[in-house]
C-alpha positions in Angstrom: -13.0 82.5 -13.4 -11.0 80.3 -11.0 -7.0 82.4 -11.1 -4.6 81.6 -13.4 -1.1 81.7 -12.7 2.2 81.9 -15.4 5.1 81.6 -12.7 8.6 82.9 -14.2 11.8 80.5 -15.4 13.3 82.3 -12.0 10.5 81.4 -9.7 11.2 78.8 -7.6 10.4 75.0 -8.0 8.9 74.7 -4.3 6.9 78.2 -4.2 5.2 76.7 -7.8 4.4 72.8 -5.9 3.1 75.0 -2.8 1.0 76.7 -5.2 -0.7 73.8 -6.7 -1.1 72.3 -3.1 -3.2 74.9 -3.0 -5.2 74.2 -6.0 -3.9 77.1 -7.8 -4.2 76.4 -11.9 0.0 77.1 -12.0 2.5 77.1 -15.6 5.5 77.2 -15.2 8.2 78.8 -18.2 11.1 76.6 -16.8 8.6 73.1 -17.2 6.9 74.0 -20.8 9.4 76.5 -22.5 12.6 76.8 -20.3 14.9 80.2 -22.0 11.7 81.4 -23.5 12.2 85.1 -24.0 11.1 87.5 -21.6 8.6 89.3 -25.0 7.4 86.0 -25.2 6.4 84.9 -21.7 4.6 88.4 -21.4 3.1 86.9 -24.7 2.2 84.1 -23.3 0.5 85.4 -20.6 -1.3 87.5 -22.6 -3.0 84.8 -24.1 -4.2 82.7 -22.0 -5.3 85.6 -19.6 -2.7 84.6 -16.8 -1.0 86.9 -13.9 2.9 86.3 -14.2 4.9 86.2 -11.5 8.5 86.9 -12.1 11.7 87.8 -10.1 12.4 90.0 -13.0 11.8 93.9 -13.4 12.5 93.6 -17.2 8.2 92.7 -17.6 7.2 96.2 -15.9 9.5 97.3 -19.0 7.9 96.2 -21.6 4.7 97.2 -20.7 5.4 100.2 -19.4 7.8 101.4 -21.5 7.9 99.6 -24.8 4.2 99.9 -24.5 3.7 96.0 -24.6 0.4 94.7 -24.2 0.0 93.4 -20.6 -1.5 90.5 -18.7 -3.9 90.6 -16.6 -1.4 91.9 -13.5 2.0 91.6 -13.1 3.3 90.7 -9.3 6.8 90.8 -9.3 9.0 89.9 -6.0 11.8 92.6 -5.4 13.1 90.4 -2.1 16.3 87.9 -1.3 15.0 84.9 -0.8 15.0 82.9 2.4 13.9 80.0 1.7 11.9 78.3 -1.7 8.7 78.5 -1.2 8.9 82.3 0.4 7.6 83.4 -2.4 4.6 81.4 -3.0 3.7 81.4 0.8 3.7 86.0 0.5 1.5 85.8 -2.3 -1.0 83.6 -0.8 -0.7 85.8 2.2 -0.8 89.1 0.1 -4.2 87.2 -1.4 -5.7 86.5 2.2 -5.9 90.0 2.7 -6.1 91.3 -0.6 -2.9 93.6 -0.5 -2.0 93.0 -4.5 -4.6 93.7 -7.1 -4.7 91.5 -9.9 -6.6 93.6 -12.6 -4.5 96.1 -14.5 -2.0 96.1 -12.2 2.0 95.6 -11.8 2.5 95.1 -8.3 6.5 94.7 -7.0 6.0 93.3 -4.1 9.3 94.2 -1.5 9.2 94.1 2.4 7.3 95.5 3.8 5.5 96.5 1.5 2.9 96.0 -2.3 4.0 99.0 -4.8 0.7 99.5 -7.3 0.5 100.6 -10.1 -1.6 100.6 -13.0 -0.8 99.2 -16.4 -1.2 102.0 -19.4 -3.7 102.5 -21.5 -3.4 100.7 -24.7 -1.9 102.8 -27.0 -4.3 103.4 -30.5 -2.2 102.4 -33.4 
């Protein structure tokens, strides 16, 4: 199955464009649902089975502390940008080197590390 991505509104448009140039399937919240609440962005990622790309730590909070269903993976970029295409360049590099895991993981990307945490098991309610 091809990699399906959902770029949060805070993800730079230039990075979305670069990922699309690489023929990646990227939906961009800023284009389809500007000002969408985080909980709705998360629900869309789950519904469409898309890896969420974001600069917002709130998604980890929603999944790990509030028990929300996670998408296939979250890639949380936690660094100051050097350029608007840097997040896409870093993501592509990490994919190439299999440094991130896109199945059931929260990936926190800092320079120069990637911290990975498996999502909690679904709650039985």
